[in-house]
SEGU-860797 format. One record per residue (C-alpha): residue number from 0; y, x, z negated; residue in one letter. Coordinates in Angstrom, 3 decimals, decimal comma, m for minus. Each point is the difference from the previous one (the first is absolute). Layout:
<rs>
{NUM; {Y; X; Z}; A}
...
</rs>
This chain:
<rs>
{0; {m27,768; m10,816; 25,834}; X}
{1; {3,423; 0,798; 1,451}; X}
{2; {0,294; 2,688; 2,633}; X}
{3; {2,413; 2,651; m1,245}; X}
{4; {m0,642; 2,519; 2,738}; X}
{5; {3,082; m0,798; 2,113}; X}
{6; {2,369; m0,610; m2,860}; X}
{7; {2,983; 2,262; m0,597}; X}
{8; {m0,238; 2,012; m3,209}; X}
{9; {2,251; m1,319; m2,743}; X}
{10; {1,569; 2,116; m2,712}; X}
{11; {1,868; m0,783; m3,179}; X}
{12; {3,691; m0,711; 0,495}; X}
{13; {2,296; 2,565; m1,601}; X}
{14; {2,502; m2,334; m1,605}; X}
{15; {0,449; 0,792; m3,702}; X}
{16; {3,305; 1,524; m1,129}; X}
{17; {0,984; 1,829; m3,192}; X}
{18; {1,057; m3,298; m1,578}; X}
{19; {m3,202; m1,760; 1,091}; X}
{20; {m2,137; 2,733; m1,532}; X}
{21; {1,927; 0,077; m3,273}; X}
{22; {m0,113; m3,791; m0,263}; X}
{23; {m3,765; 0,097; 0,529}; X}
{24; {m0,407; 2,482; m2,868}; X}
{25; {2,284; m1,874; m2,416}; X}
{26; {m1,259; m3,432; 1,043}; X}
{27; {m3,670; 0,939; m0,341}; X}
{28; {0,560; 1,440; m3,471}; X}
{29; {2,121; m2,744; m1,533}; X}
{30; {m2,163; m3,064; m0,452}; X}
{31; {m0,644; m1,870; m3,219}; X}
{32; {m0,700; 3,033; m2,217}; X}
{33; {3,581; 0,627; m1,118}; X}
{34; {0,105; m3,486; m1,559}; X}
{35; {m3,304; 0,307; m1,907}; X}
{36; {m1,036; 3,616; m0,600}; X}
{37; {2,631; 0,909; m2,628}; X}
{38; {m1,815; m2,223; m2,515}; X}
{39; {m3,216; 2,025; 0,427}; X}
{40; {1,896; 3,277; m0,332}; X}
{41; {1,815; m1,140; m3,155}; X}
{42; {m3,340; m0,924; m1,578}; X}
{43; {m1,089; 3,626; 0,319}; X}
{44; {3,327; 1,705; m0,825}; X}
{45; {2,195; m2,387; m2,046}; X}
{46; {2,963; 2,357; 0,097}; X}
{47; {2,931; m0,547; 2,412}; X}
{48; {0,332; 3,647; 1,011}; X}
{49; {m3,723; 0,536; 0,496}; X}
{50; {m0,122; m3,198; 2,055}; X}
{51; {2,754; 1,292; 2,288}; X}
{52; {m1,644; 3,433; 0,116}; X}
{53; {m3,204; m1,610; 1,291}; X}
{54; {1,899; m1,637; 2,862}; X}
{55; {1,996; 3,142; 0,800}; X}
{56; {m3,027; 2,316; m0,137}; X}
{57; {m2,122; m2,298; 2,163}; X}
{58; {2,878; m0,071; 2,484}; X}
{59; {0,342; 3,793; 0,006}; X}
{60; {m3,732; 0,437; 0,627}; X}
{61; {0,162; m2,596; 2,782}; X}
{62; {2,892; 1,857; 1,654}; X}
{63; {m2,019; 3,225; m0,234}; X}
{64; {m2,881; m1,760; 1,758}; X}
{65; {2,347; m1,422; 2,632}; X}
{66; {1,441; 3,438; 0,810}; X}
{67; {m3,529; 1,352; 0,365}; X}
{68; {m0,858; m2,854; 2,353}; X}
{69; {3,192; 0,761; 1,928}; X}
{70; {m1,506; 3,326; 1,058}; X}
{71; {m3,269; m1,637; 1,026}; X}
{72; {1,640; m2,884; 1,856}; X}
{73; {2,343; 2,231; 2,006}; X}
{74; {m2,898; 2,303; 0,880}; X}
{75; {m2,382; m2,810; 0,983}; X}
{76; {2,221; m2,921; 1,120}; X}
{77; {m2,902; m2,247; 0,991}; X}
{78; {m0,990; m3,573; m0,778}; X}
{79; {m2,087; m0,121; m3,151}; X}
{80; {1,965; 2,432; m2,158}; X}
{81; {m2,114; 0,807; m3,060}; X}
{82; {m3,215; m0,577; 1,953}; X}
{83; {1,085; 2,655; 2,518}; X}
{84; {0,939; 2,553; m2,695}; X}
{85; {m3,339; m0,406; m1,747}; X}
{86; {m1,831; 0,410; 3,305}; X}
{87; {1,907; 3,182; 0,854}; X}
{88; {m0,519; 1,516; m3,452}; X}
{89; {m3,500; m1,123; m1,000}; X}
{90; {m1,702; m1,547; 3,034}; X}
{91; {m0,868; m3,480; 1,214}; X}
{92; {m2,271; m1,073; m2,860}; X}
{93; {2,741; 0,194; m2,638}; X}
{94; {2,513; m1,564; 2,386}; X}
{95; {m2,333; m2,873; 0,823}; X}
{96; {m0,731; m0,729; m3,660}; X}
{97; {3,730; m0,220; m0,608}; X}
{98; {0,475; m2,367; 2,939}; X}
{99; {m2,996; m2,054; m1,118}; X}
{100; {1,376; m0,338; m3,532}; X}
{101; {3,481; m0,749; 1,328}; X}
{102; {m1,329; m2,845; 2,122}; X}
{103; {m2,481; m1,492; m2,453}; X}
{104; {2,156; 0,171; m3,138}; X}
{105; {3,166; 2,109; m0,219}; X}
{106; {2,199; m1,360; 2,797}; X}
{107; {m1,500; m3,459; 0,351}; X}
{108; {m0,362; m0,366; m3,777}; X}
{109; {3,676; 0,863; m0,475}; X}
{110; {1,014; m2,496; 2,693}; X}
{111; {m2,093; m2,663; m1,729}; X}
{112; {1,348; 0,807; m3,484}; X}
{113; {3,657; m0,064; 1,041}; X}
{114; {m0,553; m3,179; 2,048}; X}
{115; {m1,368; m1,675; m3,114}; X}
{116; {3,066; 1,196; m1,947}; X}
{117; {2,172; m1,569; 2,715}; X}
{118; {m1,860; m3,307; m0,364}; X}
{119; {0,416; 0,031; m3,785}; X}
{120; {3,759; 0,610; 0,268}; X}
{121; {0,330; m2,771; 2,583}; X}
{122; {m1,943; m2,412; m2,213}; X}
{123; {2,524; 0,608; m2,781}; X}
{124; {2,854; m1,001; 2,302}; X}
{125; {m1,513; m3,099; 1,563}; X}
{126; {m2,711; m2,350; m1,209}; X}
{127; {m3,138; 0,743; 2,024}; X}
{128; {m3,497; m1,394; m0,133}; X}
{129; {m2,762; 2,332; m1,162}; X}
{130; {m1,451; 0,012; 3,525}; X}
{131; {3,330; 1,006; 1,529}; X}
{132; {0,399; 2,861; m2,472}; X}
{133; {m3,520; 1,129; 0,879}; X}
{134; {0,735; m0,068; 3,735}; X}
{135; {3,520; 1,467; m0,175}; X}
{136; {m1,124; 3,685; m0,060}; X}
{137; {m1,953; m0,546; 3,229}; X}
{138; {3,021; m1,702; 1,582}; X}
{139; {2,287; 2,928; m0,860}; X}
{140; {m2,526; 2,570; 1,230}; X}
{141; {m0,341; m1,727; 3,369}; X}
{142; {3,706; m0,652; 0,518}; X}
{143; {0,668; 3,711; m0,408}; X}
{144; {m3,067; 0,988; 2,037}; X}
{145; {1,204; m2,114; 2,926}; X}
{146; {3,495; 1,500; m0,216}; X}
{147; {m1,408; 3,521; 0,036}; X}
{148; {m2,208; m0,791; 2,969}; X}
{149; {3,103; m0,393; 2,167}; X}
{150; {1,306; 3,536; m0,443}; X}
{151; {0,838; 2,837; m2,363}; X}
{152; {3,720; m0,805; 0,186}; X}
{153; {m0,621; m3,624; m0,941}; X}
{154; {m1,901; 1,146; m3,074}; X}
{155; {2,747; 2,526; m0,731}; X}
{156; {2,710; m2,692; 0,225}; X}
{157; {m1,808; m2,038; m2,661}; X}
{158; {m0,463; 3,121; m2,121}; X}
{159; {3,632; 1,070; 0,278}; X}
{160; {1,321; m3,427; m0,952}; X}
{161; {m2,197; m0,575; m3,038}; X}
{162; {0,273; 3,598; m1,219}; X}
{163; {3,798; m0,171; 0,155}; X}
{164; {0,066; m3,312; m1,874}; X}
{165; {m2,279; 1,108; m2,836}; X}
{166; {1,638; 3,423; m0,379}; X}
{167; {3,415; m1,660; m0,241}; X}
{168; {m1,417; m2,560; m2,436}; X}
{169; {m1,312; 2,707; m2,338}; X}
{170; {3,267; 1,917; 0,266}; X}
{171; {1,847; m3,268; m0,682}; X}
{172; {m1,987; m0,566; m3,192}; X}
{173; {1,050; 3,464; m1,203}; X}
{174; {3,683; m0,492; 0,844}; X}
{175; {0,284; m3,553; m1,369}; X}
{176; {m1,752; 0,911; m3,244}; X}
{177; {2,517; 2,751; m0,720}; X}
{178; {2,993; m1,980; 1,284}; X}
{179; {m0,768; m3,073; m2,133}; X}
{180; {m1,002; 2,132; m3,027}; X}
{181; {m2,872; m2,346; m0,801}; X}
{182; {m2,048; 2,720; m1,691}; X}
{183; {0,274; 2,493; m2,836}; X}
{184; {0,065; 3,765; 0,410}; X}
{185; {m1,328; 0,285; m3,545}; X}
{186; {m3,376; m1,005; 1,469}; X}
{187; {m0,390; 3,649; 1,024}; X}
{188; {0,058; 1,106; m3,645}; X}
{189; {m3,617; m0,129; m1,080}; X}
{190; {m0,938; m0,132; m3,682}; X}
{191; {m3,415; 1,410; 0,843}; X}
{192; {m0,007; 3,821; 0,078}; X}
{193; {m1,998; 1,731; 2,717}; X}
{194; {m2,758; 2,248; m1,336}; X}
{195; {m1,839; 2,083; 2,554}; X}
{196; {m3,759; m0,532; m0,118}; X}
{197; {m2,973; m0,284; 2,321}; X}
{198; {m0,037; m3,711; m0,763}; X}
{199; {3,569; m0,263; 1,275}; X}
{200; {m0,959; 1,938; 3,133}; X}
{201; {m2,899; m2,379; 0,594}; X}
{202; {2,245; m3,050; m0,303}; X}
{203; {2,592; 1,661; 2,226}; X}
{204; {m2,675; 0,610; 2,624}; X}
{205; {m1,108; m3,642; m0,096}; X}
{206; {3,652; m1,031; 0,387}; X}
{207; {0,258; 2,225; 3,086}; X}
{208; {m2,928; m1,896; 1,539}; X}
{209; {2,077; m3,182; m0,024}; X}
{210; {3,076; 1,784; 1,371}; X}
{211; {m1,939; 1,661; 2,831}; X}
{212; {m1,279; m3,444; 1,018}; X}
{213; {3,601; m1,174; 0,412}; X}
{214; {0,840; 3,139; 2,010}; X}
{215; {m3,022; m0,319; 2,305}; X}
{216; {0,035; m0,496; 3,805}; X}
{217; {2,743; 2,562; 0,734}; X}
{218; {m2,294; 1,735; 2,517}; X}
{219; {m0,316; m3,061; 2,273}; X}
{220; {2,711; 1,386; 2,282}; X}
{221; {m2,406; 2,766; 1,071}; X}
{222; {m2,384; m2,582; 1,453}; X}
{223; {2,577; m0,906; 2,671}; X}
{224; {1,071; 3,587; 0,749}; X}
{225; {m0,833; m0,383; 3,691}; X}
{226; {2,625; m2,741; 0,283}; X}
{227; {2,946; 1,957; m1,405}; X}
{228; {2,634; 1,080; 2,522}; X}
{229; {0,191; 3,550; m1,368}; X}
{230; {m2,898; 0,259; m2,453}; X}
{231; {0,688; 3,621; m0,962}; X}
{232; {3,423; m1,108; m1,305}; X}
{233; {m0,442; m3,650; m0,923}; X}
{234; {m3,170; 0,310; m2,091}; X}
{235; {1,245; 2,697; m2,437}; X}
{236; {3,349; m1,808; m0,268}; X}
{237; {m1,615; m3,376; m0,700}; X}
{238; {m2,527; 1,343; m2,486}; X}
{239; {2,595; 1,853; m2,058}; X}
{240; {2,815; m2,552; 0,015}; X}
{241; {m2,354; m2,968; m0,302}; X}
{242; {m1,711; 1,342; m3,120}; X}
{243; {3,280; 1,247; m1,482}; X}
{244; {1,763; m3,349; 0,481}; X}
{245; {m2,941; m1,854; m1,528}; X}
{246; {m0,151; 2,389; m2,953}; X}
{247; {3,716; m0,448; m0,712}; X}
{248; {m0,293; m3,791; 0,224}; X}
{249; {m3,061; m0,082; m2,269}; X}
{250; {1,569; 2,218; m2,662}; X}
{251; {3,339; m1,860; 0,065}; X}
{252; {m1,673; m3,412; m0,199}; X}
{253; {m2,016; 1,178; m3,007}; X}
{254; {3,157; 1,312; m1,642}; X}
{255; {1,316; m3,545; 0,365}; X}
{256; {m3,222; m1,474; m1,409}; X}
{257; {0,475; 2,100; m3,132}; X}
{258; {3,737; m0,773; m0,075}; X}
{259; {m0,564; m3,763; 0,252}; X}
{260; {m3,196; m0,430; m2,008}; X}
{261; {m0,814; 3,106; m1,979}; X}
{262; {m3,597; 1,141; m0,357}; X}
{263; {m0,810; m2,953; m2,278}; X}
{264; {1,299; m2,441; 2,592}; X}
{265; {m2,009; 1,740; 2,732}; X}
{266; {m3,165; m0,294; m2,073}; X}
{267; {0,698; m3,694; m0,617}; X}
{268; {m0,367; m0,930; 3,667}; X}
{269; {m2,600; 1,085; 2,534}; X}
{270; {2,374; m0,859; 2,862}; X}
{271; {2,853; 2,262; m1,057}; X}
{272; {2,048; m0,689; 3,125}; X}
{273; {0,156; m3,725; m0,756}; X}
{274; {0,941; 0,615; m3,647}; X}
{275; {2,774; 2,391; 1,035}; X}
{276; {1,179; m2,554; 2,554}; X}
{277; {0,209; m2,640; m2,721}; X}
{278; {2,333; 2,276; m1,963}; X}
{279; {2,115; 0,628; 3,074}; X}
{280; {m0,023; m3,272; 1,944}; X}
{281; {m0,696; m2,546; m2,732}; X}
{282; {m1,435; m3,306; 1,220}; X}
{283; {m0,117; 1,206; 3,591}; X}
{284; {m2,150; 3,014; m0,859}; X}
{285; {m3,310; m1,551; 1,054}; X}
{286; {1,348; m0,915; 3,420}; X}
{287; {1,820; 3,290; 0,601}; X}
{288; {m2,790; 2,343; m1,112}; X}
{289; {m2,735; m1,918; 1,814}; X}
{290; {2,035; 0,042; 3,206}; X}
{291; {0,355; 3,783; m0,379}; X}
{292; {m3,760; 0,277; m0,576}; X}
{293; {m0,625; m2,078; 3,146}; X}
{294; {2,171; 2,303; 2,112}; X}
{295; {m1,508; 3,074; m1,633}; X}
{296; {m3,652; m0,982; 0,463}; X}
{297; {0,512; m1,355; 3,538}; X}
{298; {1,515; 3,295; 1,162}; X}
{299; {m2,668; 2,001; m1,814}; X}
{300; {m2,822; m1,913; 1,718}; X}
{301; {1,639; 0,526; 3,379}; X}
{302; {0,285; 3,771; m0,431}; X}
{303; {m3,579; 0,480; m1,202}; X}
{304; {m1,399; m2,346; 2,644}; X}
{305; {1,975; 1,648; 2,821}; X}
{306; {m1,118; 3,519; m0,917}; X}
{307; {m3,663; m0,491; m0,905}; X}
{308; {m1,163; m1,201; 3,404}; X}
{309; {0,926; 3,363; 1,550}; X}
{310; {m2,615; 1,761; m2,135}; X}
{311; {m2,850; m2,174; 1,289}; X}
{312; {1,214; 0,651; 3,544}; X}
{313; {m0,052; 3,769; m0,671}; X}
{314; {m3,549; m0,254; m1,339}; X}
{315; {m1,096; m1,869; 3,137}; X}
{316; {1,689; 2,658; 2,124}; X}
{317; {m2,303; 2,556; m1,617}; X}
{318; {m3,027; m2,218; 0,635}; X}
{319; {m0,356; m0,747; m3,724}; X}
{320; {0,726; m3,715; m0,135}; X}
{321; {m0,449; m3,125; 2,126}; X}
{322; {0,725; 0,933; 3,616}; X}
{323; {1,784; m3,333; 0,483}; X}
{324; {2,763; 1,303; m2,287}; X}
{325; {0,890; 2,676; 2,551}; X}
{326; {2,308; m2,415; 1,757}; X}
{327; {3,774; m0,147; 0,403}; X}
{328; {1,692; m3,060; 1,447}; X}
{329; {1,444; 0,851; 3,472}; X}
{330; {3,435; m1,532; m0,735}; X}
{331; {0,337; 0,120; m3,792}; X}
{332; {m1,665; 3,444; m0,383}; X}
{333; {m1,499; m1,051; m3,322}; X}
{334; {m3,620; 0,367; m1,243}; X}
{335; {m0,701; m3,740; 0,223}; X}
{336; {m3,722; 0,033; m0,947}; X}
{337; {0,687; 2,273; m2,997}; X}
{338; {2,746; m2,294; m1,262}; X}
{339; {m2,223; m3,063; 0,431}; X}
{340; {m3,010; 1,564; m1,734}; X}
{341; {2,201; 1,184; m2,875}; X}
{342; {1,466; m3,500; m0,305}; X}
{343; {m3,432; m1,606; m0,139}; X}
{344; {m1,326; 2,294; m2,731}; X}
{345; {3,212; m0,112; m2,072}; X}
{346; {m0,165; m3,808; 0,180}; X}
{347; {m3,588; m0,012; m1,217}; X}
{348; {0,951; 2,195; m2,958}; X}
{349; {3,089; m2,070; m0,820}; X}
{350; {m1,627; m3,431; 0,188}; X}
{351; {m3,182; 1,049; m1,789}; X}
{352; {1,805; 2,003; m2,657}; X}
{353; {m2,555; 2,814; 0,275}; X}
{354; {2,747; 2,559; 0,612}; X}
{355; {0,746; 0,059; m3,747}; X}
{356; {m3,365; 1,556; m0,884}; X}
{357; {m0,274; 2,179; 3,092}; X}
{358; {3,463; 1,464; m0,399}; X}
{359; {m0,677; 0,879; m3,642}; X}
{360; {m3,218; 1,748; 0,968}; X}
{361; {1,506; 2,108; 2,753}; X}
{362; {3,113; 1,339; m1,796}; X}
{363; {m1,869; 3,128; m1,089}; X}
{364; {m1,414; 0,644; 3,473}; X}
{365; {3,301; m0,598; 1,765}; X}
{366; {1,714; 2,617; m2,140}; X}
{367; {m2,648; 2,500; 1,040}; X}
{368; {1,158; m0,564; 3,591}; X}
{369; {3,643; 0,402; m1,020}; X}
{370; {m0,822; 3,351; m1,597}; X}
{371; {m1,987; 1,101; 3,046}; X}
{372; {2,944; m0,965; 2,213}; X}
{373; {2,481; 2,086; m1,976}; X}
{374; {m2,565; 2,788; m0,168}; X}
{375; {m0,142; m0,137; 3,809}; X}
{376; {3,442; 1,652; 0,070}; X}
{377; {m1,471; 3,095; m1,659}; X}
{378; {m3,319; m0,139; 1,894}; X}
{379; {1,717; m0,240; 3,388}; X}
{380; {2,376; 2,867; m0,833}; X}
{381; {m3,158; 2,151; m0,125}; X}
{382; {m2,070; m1,694; 2,722}; X}
{383; {2,813; m0,280; 2,547}; X}
{384; {2,693; 2,508; m0,984}; X}
{385; {1,459; 0,270; 3,513}; X}
{386; {0,366; m3,705; 0,773}; X}
{387; {3,570; m1,203; 0,575}; X}
{388; {1,433; m1,544; m3,172}; X}
{389; {3,392; m1,591; 0,796}; X}
{390; {0,468; m0,648; m3,721}; X}
{391; {m1,401; 1,978; m2,932}; X}
{392; {m0,189; m1,316; m3,537}; X}
{393; {2,687; 1,717; m2,125}; X}
{394; {m0,995; 2,119; m3,011}; X}
{395; {m3,509; 0,413; 1,394}; X}
{396; {m2,486; 0,054; m1,660}; X}
{397; {1,738; m1,313; m3,153}; X}
{398; {0,596; m3,583; 1,202}; X}
{399; {m3,538; m0,606; 1,317}; X}
{400; {m1,407; 1,516; m3,211}; X}
{401; {2,256; m2,249; m2,101}; X}
{402; {m1,487; m3,069; 1,658}; X}
{403; {m3,532; 1,399; m0,202}; X}
{404; {0,423; 0,777; m3,699}; X}
{405; {1,164; m3,467; m0,947}; X}
{406; {m2,452; m1,642; 2,367}; X}
{407; {m2,918; 1,912; m1,484}; X}
{408; {1,004; m0,937; m3,555}; X}
{409; {0,383; m3,599; 1,136}; X}
{410; {m3,447; m0,198; 1,638}; X}
{411; {m1,723; 1,690; m2,936}; X}
{412; {1,741; m2,364; m2,403}; X}
{413; {m1,185; m2,939; 2,120}; X}
{414; {m3,561; 1,364; 0,100}; X}
{415; {m0,083; 0,446; m3,788}; X}
{416; {1,738; m3,278; m0,766}; X}
{417; {m1,798; m2,151; 2,564}; X}
{418; {m3,264; 1,753; 0,928}; X}
{419; {m1,758; m3,200; 1,132}; X}
{420; {2,791; m1,060; 2,366}; X}
{421; {0,409; 3,578; 1,269}; X}
{422; {m3,658; 0,391; 0,964}; X}
{423; {m0,039; m3,441; 1,619}; X}
{424; {3,019; 1,114; 2,021}; X}
{425; {m1,809; 3,120; 1,130}; X}
{426; {m2,947; m2,214; 0,929}; X}
{427; {2,226; m2,140; 2,233}; X}
{428; {1,211; 3,143; 1,745}; X}
{429; {m3,572; 1,276; 0,383}; X}
{430; {m0,970; m3,253; 1,735}; X}
{431; {2,038; 1,288; 2,920}; X}
{432; {m2,476; 2,814; 0,712}; X}
{433; {m2,523; m2,201; 1,860}; X}
{434; {2,908; m1,352; 2,039}; X}
{435; {1,107; 3,515; 0,891}; X}
{436; {m3,459; 0,955; 1,231}; X}
{437; {m0,245; m3,228; 2,002}; X}
{438; {3,347; 0,293; 1,750}; X}
{439; {m0,399; 3,725; 0,623}; X}
{440; {m3,371; m0,570; 1,645}; X}
{441; {0,696; m3,232; 1,875}; X}
{442; {3,705; 0,131; 0,850}; X}
{443; {0,981; 3,642; 0,136}; X}
{444; {2,081; 0,977; 2,986}; X}
{445; {1,213; m3,500; 0,798}; X}
{446; {2,596; 0,073; 2,714}; X}
{447; {3,440; m1,457; m0,535}; X}
{448; {0,484; m3,600; 1,032}; X}
{449; {2,878; m2,411; 0,404}; X}
{450; {0,142; m3,746; m0,373}; X}
</rs>
């Protein structure tokens, strides 16, 4: 056992700028979803305008959630973000169950899923053996883990570069499609009239599920709040502009999908991005689109990996997780053990493929935490009315209620549509209760350590 008693206390390095924070939001959101999800949405609402409405509405709700988080993040600019807000509003049990679920499935499962998507895109560019494809997700996870071990700025440099490339690539697809007039604006004229019905609402709700998946991970910036130079300014700025930029890109890219392919063309290919690329780039489409997917997924993994480790550190700081995670490197000022543990578990999920089932099971439970987090804005306005709030969500309480309304409909729709998976997800969350009692009893009050 190392002796930490004479070591100098280490703190997180305040290094993230406005651009770094915005790039983390955009880069964590844009992964592989924009190239695949439109097919699933079109299956539910095979009308061009309803398809675009799904993307726009999901974006508007996401922005409403981001503005609500902006108030929380500027009020509590600590490592752990969502975990901290849940603790302040509802207590340690709820916060721990969120952190537990984040570690076991949500964050690590997302890292694993996107790493697998990266491997699939790479395999389409170069001929790889089955073994190499199987091992590639682990390789990507550990390359990025090692980079992020060396400092928050190093991780931010990677994030900034890949976010810039993929944002420009998506914008380029929009501009080139219009400039080369490879599509047909008549594709927006649907022969199928829209008749309002509860069946239509049900299908629209299922379509929103797919869109929300593509918009996910916008809140990762709050996990690294303690490392922002001016968190009370940078976090609200990054959350708003990051979600707005992503929403605009998503809607514009889907306008181009309809312009190039029409709804029938979208339904004819599960990988809509590749099909649209074929219309735009011809024989080079496979190469171009898969390169874009590689850049997109690589940057997405980096952002999610960078942010998640700070939550496990925050849990350890409260004596609610492994005490060995309460360690910051003396020179790099990064939570090295948290990053390593996250890398190990994400690798296990990626290589074994178990993340696919686990992630499906926990979707319902994770949305409960999202709703509780947005609800924390309202709860804390009553519990702590006098606390300093450098930023307040505009149009309060309308924006938080907008998110809560859509989130509630979404979770109920998931519960009704997938009751088995929903209850399994709740069971996975409940498995964290014995862990909470263990860590609270055995490790409560652990003192801060440094490596």
